[in-house]
TORROVEX-203688 format. One record per atom (N, C-alpha, C, O): atom name; residue in one letter; x, y negated, z; residue number from 1. Coordinates in Angstrom, 3 decimals. Layout:
["CA" "A" [X Y Z] NUM]
...
***
This chain:
["N" "M" [95.589 -52.730 116.074] 1]
["CA" "M" [95.972 -54.511 116.458] 1]
["C" "M" [95.069 -54.663 116.492] 1]
["O" "M" [94.366 -54.169 115.611] 1]
["N" "N" [94.397 -55.569 117.694] 2]
["CA" "N" [93.775 -56.977 117.419] 2]
["C" "N" [94.387 -57.921 117.161] 2]
["O" "N" [95.262 -58.013 118.022] 2]
["N" "T" [94.468 -58.786 116.402] 3]
["CA" "T" [95.248 -59.943 115.749] 3]
["C" "T" [94.217 -60.623 116.872] 3]
["O" "T" [93.424 -60.158 117.691] 3]
["N" "P" [94.553 -61.692 116.564] 4]
["CA" "P" [93.747 -62.978 117.593] 4]
["C" "P" [93.622 -63.811 116.070] 4]
["O" "P" [94.224 -63.779 114.996] 4]
["N" "I" [92.656 -64.446 116.563] 5]
["CA" "I" [91.572 -65.079 115.228] 5]
["C" "I" [91.773 -66.278 115.655] 5]
["O" "I" [91.528 -66.619 116.812] 5]
["N" "D" [92.291 -67.121 114.669] 6]
["CA" "D" [93.247 -68.962 114.933] 6]
["C" "D" [91.894 -70.278 114.518] 6]
["O" "D" [91.986 -71.088 113.595] 6]
["N" "P" [90.626 -70.146 115.573] 7]
["CA" "P" [90.235 -70.849 115.151] 7]
["C" "P" [90.937 -72.096 113.787] 7]
["O" "P" [90.776 -72.013 112.569] 7]
["N" "H" [91.551 -72.944 114.412] 8]
["CA" "H" [92.195 -74.115 113.166] 8]
["C" "H" [92.393 -74.019 112.279] 8]
["O" "H" [92.400 -74.911 111.430] 8]
["N" "A" [92.766 -72.253 112.062] 9]
["CA" "A" [93.261 -72.330 111.215] 9]
["C" "A" [93.000 -71.662 109.727] 9]
["O" "A" [93.720 -70.992 108.985] 9]
["N" "E" [90.942 -72.400 109.577] 10]
["CA" "E" [89.962 -73.039 108.108] 10]
["C" "E" [90.416 -74.881 107.956] 10]
["O" "E" [90.734 -75.730 107.123] 10]
["N" "Q" [90.092 -74.631 109.814] 11]
["CA" "Q" [90.644 -76.132 109.426] 11]
["C" "Q" [91.768 -77.044 108.605] 11]
["O" "Q" [91.543 -77.833 107.687] 11]
["N" "E" [93.262 -76.641 109.315] 12]
["CA" "E" [94.198 -77.406 108.681] 12]
["C" "E" [93.913 -77.242 107.149] 12]
["O" "E" [94.471 -78.130 106.504] 12]
["N" "N" [93.105 -76.236 106.283] 13]
["CA" "N" [93.245 -76.210 104.486] 13]
["C" "N" [91.996 -77.695 105.044] 13]
["O" "N" [92.631 -78.748 104.993] 13]
["N" "S" [90.970 -77.862 105.366] 14]
["CA" "S" [89.621 -78.949 105.432] 14]
["C" "S" [90.024 -80.576 105.277] 14]
["O" "S" [91.222 -80.540 105.560] 14]
["N" "P" [89.687 -82.046 104.975] 15]
["CA" "P" [90.229 -82.709 105.392] 15]
["C" "P" [90.205 -82.803 106.690] 15]
["O" "P" [89.889 -81.760 107.261] 15]
["N" "R" [90.496 -83.952 107.529] 16]
["CA" "R" [89.895 -84.002 108.876] 16]
["C" "R" [88.901 -85.426 108.535] 16]
["O" "R" [88.108 -85.565 109.466] 16]
["N" "H" [88.769 -86.243 107.730] 17]
["CA" "H" [87.951 -86.814 107.706] 17]
["C" "H" [86.620 -87.065 107.475] 17]
["O" "H" [86.350 -87.772 108.447] 17]
["N" "R" [85.715 -86.970 106.905] 18]
["CA" "R" [84.750 -86.841 105.293] 18]
["C" "R" [83.119 -88.119 105.915] 18]
["O" "R" [82.190 -88.023 106.716] 18]
["N" "V" [83.567 -89.032 105.059] 19]
["CA" "V" [83.091 -90.055 104.732] 19]
["C" "V" [82.093 -90.373 103.961] 19]
["O" "V" [82.473 -90.096 102.824] 19]
["N" "R" [80.846 -90.869 103.909] 20]
["CA" "R" [79.604 -90.630 102.380] 20]
["C" "R" [79.413 -91.837 102.412] 20]
["O" "R" [78.942 -92.534 103.312] 20]
["N" "L" [79.909 -92.188 101.071] 21]
["CA" "L" [78.954 -93.672 100.262] 21]
["C" "L" [78.530 -92.937 99.265] 21]
["O" "L" [79.029 -92.255 98.370] 21]
["N" "P" [77.147 -93.337 99.755] 22]
["CA" "P" [75.869 -93.304 98.521] 22]
["C" "P" [76.806 -93.931 97.631] 22]
["O" "P" [77.723 -94.716 97.873] 22]
["N" "G" [76.421 -93.461 96.616] 23]
["CA" "G" [76.693 -94.997 94.894] 23]
["C" "G" [78.068 -95.388 95.334] 23]
["O" "G" [77.866 -96.584 95.123] 23]
["N" "F" [79.158 -95.368 95.722] 24]
["CA" "F" [80.168 -95.273 95.677] 24]
["C" "F" [81.262 -94.326 94.535] 24]
["O" "F" [81.980 -94.678 93.599] 24]
["N" "T" [80.939 -92.931 95.195] 25]
["CA" "T" [80.810 -91.706 94.621] 25]
["C" "T" [80.172 -90.830 94.845] 25]
["O" "T" [79.409 -90.552 95.770] 25]
["N" "A" [80.781 -89.865 93.083] 26]
["CA" "A" [79.960 -89.572 91.695] 26]
["C" "A" [79.250 -88.641 93.304] 26]
["O" "A" [79.328 -89.096 94.445] 26]
["N" "D" [78.629 -87.347 92.928] 27]
["CA" "D" [78.355 -86.314 93.288] 27]
["C" "D" [79.399 -84.850 94.303] 27]
["O" "D" [79.181 -84.082 95.240] 27]
["N" "S" [80.758 -85.238 93.172] 28]
["CA" "S" [81.651 -84.613 93.913] 28]
["C" "S" [82.414 -85.491 94.901] 28]
["O" "S" [82.510 -86.719 94.913] 28]
["N" "A" [83.008 -84.459 95.841] 29]
["CA" "A" [84.166 -85.373 96.882] 29]
["C" "A" [84.370 -85.546 95.331] 29]
["O" "A" [84.016 -85.210 94.201] 29]
["N" "T" [85.609 -86.695 96.486] 30]
["CA" "T" [87.177 -87.720 96.409] 30]
["C" "T" [88.011 -87.718 97.510] 30]
["O" "T" [87.685 -88.006 98.662] 30]
["N" "G" [89.019 -87.407 97.140] 31]
["CA" "G" [90.274 -87.948 98.183] 31]
["C" "G" [89.901 -88.973 98.711] 31]
["O" "G" [88.825 -89.555 98.566] 31]
["N" "L" [90.476 -89.147 99.130] 32]
["CA" "L" [91.099 -91.108 99.838] 32]
["C" "L" [92.003 -91.496 98.749] 32]
["O" "L" [91.836 -92.342 97.871] 32]
["N" "G" [93.504 -90.309 99.093] 33]
["CA" "G" [94.881 -90.215 97.174] 33]
["C" "G" [94.492 -90.327 96.273] 33]
["O" "G" [94.928 -91.212 95.538] 33]
["N" "D" [93.629 -89.616 95.932] 34]
["CA" "D" [93.353 -89.748 94.513] 34]
["C" "D" [92.914 -91.492 95.012] 34]
["O" "D" [93.862 -92.241 95.249] 34]
["N" "V" [91.754 -91.938 95.119] 35]
["CA" "V" [90.810 -93.519 95.631] 35]
["C" "V" [91.687 -94.032 95.161] 35]
["O" "V" [91.725 -94.390 93.984] 35]
["N" "V" [92.527 -94.166 95.939] 36]
["CA" "V" [93.975 -94.462 95.953] 36]
["C" "V" [95.070 -95.085 94.913] 36]
["O" "V" [95.513 -96.231 94.843] 36]
["N" "K" [95.366 -93.857 94.085] 37]
["CA" "K" [95.862 -93.147 93.240] 37]
["C" "K" [95.563 -94.008 91.443] 37]
["O" "K" [96.350 -94.211 90.519] 37]
["N" "R" [93.370 -94.466 91.674] 38]
["CA" "R" [93.593 -94.458 90.621] 38]
["C" "R" [93.043 -96.199 90.585] 38]
["O" "R" [92.769 -96.977 89.671] 38]
["N" "A" [93.062 -96.302 92.165] 39]
["CA" "A" [93.507 -98.211 91.666] 39]
["C" "A" [94.778 -99.303 91.860] 39]
["O" "A" [94.923 -100.511 91.669] 39]
["N" "T" [95.803 -97.945 92.457] 40]
["CA" "T" [96.453 -98.258 91.702] 40]
["C" "T" [97.479 -98.664 90.491] 40]
["O" "T" [98.363 -99.454 90.160] 40]
["N" "S" [96.601 -97.387 90.021] 41]
["CA" "S" [96.983 -96.896 88.426] 41]
["C" "S" [96.450 -98.355 86.663] 41]
["O" "S" [96.753 -98.750 85.538] 41]
["N" "L" [95.525 -98.468 87.809] 42]
["CA" "L" [94.309 -99.893 86.947] 42]
["C" "L" [94.635 -101.265 87.439] 42]
["O" "L" [93.993 -102.315 87.407] 42]
["N" "L" [95.813 -100.958 87.901] 43]
["CA" "L" [96.455 -102.730 88.344] 43]
["C" "L" [97.700 -102.258 87.511] 43]
["O" "L" [98.226 -103.168 86.870] 43]
["N" "G" [98.262 -101.053 87.395] 44]
["CA" "G" [100.035 -101.669 85.951] 44]
["C" "G" [100.394 -100.769 87.114] 44]
["O" "G" [101.606 -100.983 87.151] 44]
["N" "I" [100.161 -99.922 88.070] 45]
["CA" "I" [101.331 -98.860 88.981] 45]
["C" "I" [102.062 -97.801 89.040] 45]
["O" "I" [102.899 -97.771 89.942] 45]
["N" "K" [102.003 -97.106 88.483] 46]
["CA" "K" [102.865 -96.000 88.112] 46]
["C" "K" [103.561 -95.464 89.392] 46]
["O" "K" [104.400 -95.947 90.153] 46]
["N" "P" [102.852 -94.206 89.339] 47]
["CA" "P" [103.078 -93.593 90.101] 47]
["C" "P" [104.211 -92.262 89.976] 47]
["O" "P" [104.426 -91.442 89.084] 47]
["N" "C" [104.788 -92.488 91.293] 48]
["CA" "C" [106.279 -92.604 91.769] 48]
["C" "C" [105.593 -90.817 92.609] 48]
["O" "C" [104.417 -90.512 92.810] 48]
["N" "G" [107.241 -89.734 93.005] 49]
["CA" "G" [107.424 -89.106 93.179] 49]
["C" "G" [106.294 -88.826 94.977] 49]
["O" "G" [105.395 -88.065 95.337] 49]
["N" "P" [107.346 -90.334 95.788] 50]
["CA" "P" [107.057 -90.642 96.780] 50]
["C" "P" [105.179 -90.888 96.815] 50]
["O" "P" [104.367 -90.611 97.697] 50]
["N" "C" [105.037 -91.381 95.743] 51]
["CA" "C" [103.932 -92.035 95.358] 51]
["C" "C" [102.851 -90.355 95.749] 51]
["O" "C" [102.356 -90.252 96.872] 51]
["N" "L" [102.660 -89.346 94.811] 52]
["CA" "L" [102.147 -88.197 94.686] 52]
["C" "L" [102.062 -87.811 96.263] 52]
["O" "L" [101.207 -88.212 97.053] 52]
["N" "A" [103.383 -86.749 96.592] 53]
["CA" "A" [103.536 -86.623 98.039] 53]
["C" "A" [102.310 -87.391 99.316] 53]
["O" "A" [101.791 -86.852 100.293] 53]
["N" "R" [102.151 -88.975 98.730] 54]
["CA" "R" [101.181 -90.054 99.467] 54]
["C" "R" [99.841 -89.397 99.140] 54]
["O" "R" [99.086 -88.905 99.979] 54]
["N" "A" [99.621 -89.449 97.734] 55]
["CA" "A" [98.493 -88.575 97.665] 55]
["C" "A" [97.330 -87.855 97.662] 55]
["O" "A" [96.115 -87.963 97.498] 55]
["N" "E" [99.059 -86.311 98.156] 56]
["CA" "E" [98.715 -85.886 98.485] 56]
["C" "E" [97.750 -85.653 100.620] 56]
["O" "E" [96.842 -85.004 101.139] 56]
["N" "R" [98.869 -86.760 101.050] 57]
["CA" "R" [98.416 -86.381 102.851] 57]
["C" "R" [96.845 -86.651 102.556] 57]
["O" "R" [95.868 -85.905 102.608] 57]
["N" "L" [97.068 -88.646 102.075] 58]
["CA" "L" [95.596 -89.032 101.690] 58]
["C" "L" [94.208 -87.871 101.867] 58]
["O" "L" [93.255 -87.889 102.646] 58]
["N" "N" [94.598 -86.896 100.769] 59]
["CA" "N" [93.070 -86.334 100.454] 59]
["C" "N" [93.401 -85.201 101.590] 59]
["O" "N" [92.586 -85.424 102.485] 59]
["N" "T" [94.191 -84.130 101.956] 60]
["CA" "T" [94.323 -83.722 103.935] 60]
["C" "T" [93.494 -84.005 104.338] 60]
["O" "T" [92.547 -83.369 104.801] 60]
["N" "W" [93.843 -85.796 104.162] 61]
["CA" "W" [93.331 -86.867 105.682] 61]
["C" "W" [91.644 -86.821 105.731] 61]
["O" "W" [90.738 -86.530 106.513] 61]
["N" "M" [91.896 -87.419 104.050] 62]
["CA" "M" [90.266 -87.556 104.334] 62]
["C" "M" [89.541 -87.600 102.678] 62]
["O" "M" [89.924 -87.273 101.555] 62]
["N" "V" [88.439 -88.128 103.199] 63]
["CA" "V" [87.529 -87.523 101.910] 63]
["C" "V" [86.480 -88.671 101.277] 63]
["O" "V" [86.846 -89.749 101.746] 63]
["N" "L" [85.907 -88.770 100.842] 64]
["CA" "L" [84.763 -89.945 100.109] 64]
["C" "L" [83.969 -88.775 99.768] 64]
["O" "L" [84.065 -88.119 98.731] 64]
["N" "S" [83.292 -88.608 100.598] 65]
["CA" "S" [82.247 -87.963 98.793] 65]
["C" "S" [80.735 -88.614 99.220] 65]
["O" "S" [80.640 -89.396 100.165] 65]
["N" "G" [79.259 -88.083 98.193] 66]
["CA" "G" [78.606 -88.951 97.672] 66]
["C" "G" [77.050 -88.419 98.569] 66]
["O" "G" [77.513 -87.475 99.209] 66]
["N" "P" [75.914 -88.472 98.860] 67]
["CA" "P" [74.964 -88.442 100.143] 67]
["C" "P" [75.240 -87.048 99.736] 67]
["O" "P" [75.807 -86.219 99.024] 67]
["N" "R" [74.035 -87.542 101.167] 68]
["CA" "R" [73.569 -85.379 101.557] 68]
["C" "R" [72.933 -85.026 100.906] 68]
["O" "R" [72.222 -85.831 100.305] 68]
["N" "K" [72.804 -83.433 100.610] 69]
["CA" "K" [72.007 -82.739 99.282] 69]
["C" "K" [70.846 -82.041 100.348] 69]
["O" "K" [69.928 -81.355 99.898] 69]
***
């Protein structure tokens, strides 16, 4: 049997948006949820269960990366 290949299956695991911010992020990619989590931690806000879920959703939505290589 031939199984139909879903062209969007791979995209479900990859971020929907990628923003390049040279000088703002390190060489590795950082999810938006991780950036928000670090910023709120620096302000003294402790993460809770919904905060971690939000971070995961934001990580799948947008990734910040450094310059192209």
